C-alpha positions in Angstrom: 51.7 -10.3 -58.6 48.8 -11.1 -60.8 47.4 -8.8 -63.5 44.0 -7.2 -63.2 43.0 -9.0 -66.3 43.1 -12.2 -64.3 40.4 -11.0 -61.9 37.1 -12.8 -62.5 34.0 -10.6 -62.2 30.6 -12.2 -61.9 27.8 -12.0 -64.4 26.9 -8.5 -63.1 30.5 -7.4 -63.5 31.2 -7.3 -59.8 33.6 -9.0 -57.4 33.2 -9.1 -53.5 35.9 -7.2 -51.6 36.5 -8.0 -48.0 38.0 -5.0 -46.3 40.4 -5.8 -43.4 42.2 -3.4 -41.0 45.9 -3.4 -41.5 46.7 -3.1 -37.8 44.0 -5.2 -36.0 43.3 -7.6 -38.8 39.6 -7.1 -38.1 37.1 -7.5 -40.9 35.7 -4.0 -41.5 33.2 -4.5 -44.2 32.1 -6.4 -47.3 31.6 -4.3 -50.4 31.7 -4.8 -54.1 33.9 -3.6 -56.9 33.6 -3.6 -60.7 36.5 -3.3 -63.0 36.4 0.5 -63.0 36.2 0.9 -59.2 39.1 -1.6 -58.9 41.2 0.4 -61.3 40.4 3.7 -59.4 41.4 1.9 -56.2 44.7 0.9 -57.6 45.4 4.3 -59.2 44.4 6.4 -56.1 45.5 4.1 -53.4 42.1 4.4 -51.6 39.1 2.2 -51.7 36.5 2.8 -54.3 33.5 0.5 -54.6 30.4 0.0 -56.7 27.1 0.5 -54.9 24.6 -2.1 -56.0 21.7 -0.2 -54.4 22.6 3.2 -56.0 24.0 1.6 -59.2 27.1 3.9 -59.1 30.7 4.2 -58.0 31.5 5.6 -54.5 34.8 6.4 -52.9 34.9 5.4 -49.2 35.0 8.6 -47.1 34.0 11.0 -49.9 31.3 12.4 -47.6 32.2 11.2 -44.2 36.0 11.7 -44.4 36.6 8.1 -43.3 39.0 7.3 -46.1 40.5 3.9 -46.4 44.1 3.9 -47.6 45.0 0.7 -49.4 48.1 -1.2 -48.3 47.5 -4.5 -50.1 45.0 -6.4 -52.2 44.9 -10.2 -52.4 42.9 -12.3 -54.7 41.6 -15.8 -53.7 42.7 -19.0 -55.5 39.8 -18.7 -58.0 40.4 -14.9 -58.6 36.8 -14.2 -57.9 37.0 -12.6 -54.5 39.4 -9.9 -53.0 40.8 -9.1 -49.6 41.6 -5.4 -49.3 43.9 -4.5 -46.4 43.6 -0.8 -45.4 44.7 1.8 -43.0 41.6 3.8 -42.2 41.0 7.4 -41.1 37.8 6.6 -39.2 34.9 4.2 -38.6 34.3 1.7 -41.4 30.6 1.5 -40.9 28.0 4.1 -41.9 26.6 3.7 -38.4 29.8 5.1 -36.9 31.2 1.8 -35.6 34.7 0.5 -36.2 33.4 -2.4 -38.2 30.2 -3.3 -40.0 30.3 -6.8 -38.3 29.0 -6.3 -34.8 25.8 -8.4 -34.4 26.4 -11.9 -33.2 24.4 -14.7 -34.8 26.0 -17.5 -32.8 28.4 -17.7 -29.9 29.8 -21.0 -28.5 29.0 -21.3 -24.8 32.6 -21.7 -23.7 34.0 -19.2 -26.2 36.6 -16.9 -24.6 36.1 -13.5 -26.3 39.2 -11.9 -24.6 41.3 -9.6 -26.7 44.0 -7.0 -26.0 41.7 -4.4 -27.6 39.0 -5.3 -25.2 41.4 -5.2 -22.2 42.5 -1.7 -23.3 38.9 -0.5 -23.4 38.2 -2.0 -19.9 41.3 -0.2 -18.5 40.2 3.1 -20.1 36.8 2.7 -18.5 38.4 2.2 -15.0 40.1 5.6 -15.5 37.1 7.5 -16.8 34.6 5.8 -14.5 36.4 4.6 -11.4 35.0 1.5 -9.7 35.2 0.8 -6.0 37.5 -2.2 -5.2 39.1 -2.1 -8.7 42.8 -2.5 -8.7 43.1 -0.6 -12.0 41.1 2.4 -10.6 43.4 2.3 -7.5 46.4 2.6 -9.7 45.0 5.6 -11.6 44.0 7.2 -8.3 47.6 6.8 -7.0 49.0 8.4 -10.1 52.0 8.1 -12.4 54.6 7.3 -9.7 52.7 4.3 -8.4 52.1 3.0 -11.9 55.8 3.4 -12.9 56.9 1.6 -9.7 54.6 -1.3 -10.6 56.0 -1.4 -14.1 59.5 -1.5 -12.7 58.6 -4.3 -10.2 57.0 -6.4 -12.9 59.9 -5.9 -15.3 62.2 -7.3 -12.6 60.0 -10.3 -12.0 60.0 -11.1 -15.7 63.8 -11.0 -15.7 64.0 -13.3 -12.6 61.5 -15.8 -14.0 63.2 -15.8 -17.4 66.6 -16.3 -15.8 65.2 -19.2 -13.9 64.1 -20.9 -17.1 60.5 -21.4 -15.9 58.3 -20.8 -18.9 55.0 -20.9 -17.1 56.2 -18.4 -14.5 57.7 -16.2 -17.2 54.4 -16.1 -19.1 52.6 -15.2 -15.9 55.0 -12.3 -15.2 54.9 -11.1 -18.8 51.1 -10.9 -18.6 51.4 -8.8 -15.4 54.0 -6.5 -17.1 51.8 -6.0 -20.2 48.8 -5.1 -18.1 50.8 -2.5 -16.1 52.3 -1.1 -19.3 48.7 -0.7 -20.7 47.8 1.2 -17.5 50.9 3.4 -18.1 49.9 4.0 -21.7 46.4 5.2 -20.8 47.7 7.3 -18.0 50.1 9.1 -20.4 47.6 9.1 -23.3 49.7 6.8 -25.4 47.6 4.9 -28.0 48.3 1.4 -29.3 48.7 3.1 -32.7 51.6 5.3 -31.3 53.4 2.1 -30.3 52.6 0.3 -33.6 53.9 3.2 -35.6 57.1 3.3 -33.7 57.6 -0.5 -34.2 56.8 -0.1 -37.9 59.5 2.6 -38.2 62.0 0.4 -36.5 61.2 -2.5 -38.9 62.1 -0.3 -41.8 65.4 0.6 -40.1 66.1 -3.0 -39.3 65.7 -3.9 -43.0 68.1 -1.1 -44.0 70.7 -2.3 -41.6 70.4 -5.9 -43.0 70.8 -4.6 -46.5 73.9 -2.6 -45.6 75.5 -5.7 -44.0 74.9 -7.6 -47.2 76.5 -5.0 -49.5 
């Protein structure tokens, strides 16, 4: 790891800090730090920035409660910009949105903006605001037994496709399974974060097991 003395601040004593969500990898905001705010961030483990408009230090969440807990800070090759990876307690933007970056300036015509987060939100919408003719709304209407039955069926189809060695078919069936698991998660009020936290805890256990085998 590099020492803080290697960080290059600009003529105003500042360095840009790009804040990124630990889980989603989404860019949350662009802020600035001076040497003092960087030291506070390192000491406290939460983001502290320097406000250019107010000409003073400010800790993210000191008023809103939306604290950003720092996991990792990376400097670029020139040591004059930082990426700050955080786990956040709430919205990153003062407008109450998850990220400060929401307003499109350009969008390529054939750009596919699909994401798993977007799909989750769509499925949630089909539960809270059912839509006629929607298969997702139909599943929620039928309830947990129907949803579990579909998860079981899709799991079997993944096994059959995988056993047959057909990659394309297996990908197709995995996509079906993931969709139905998402429906199950929303039906049971299980968040993506619940699953991520569980996987993270298993990663720690896996590392411990590997260490034990080496000793």
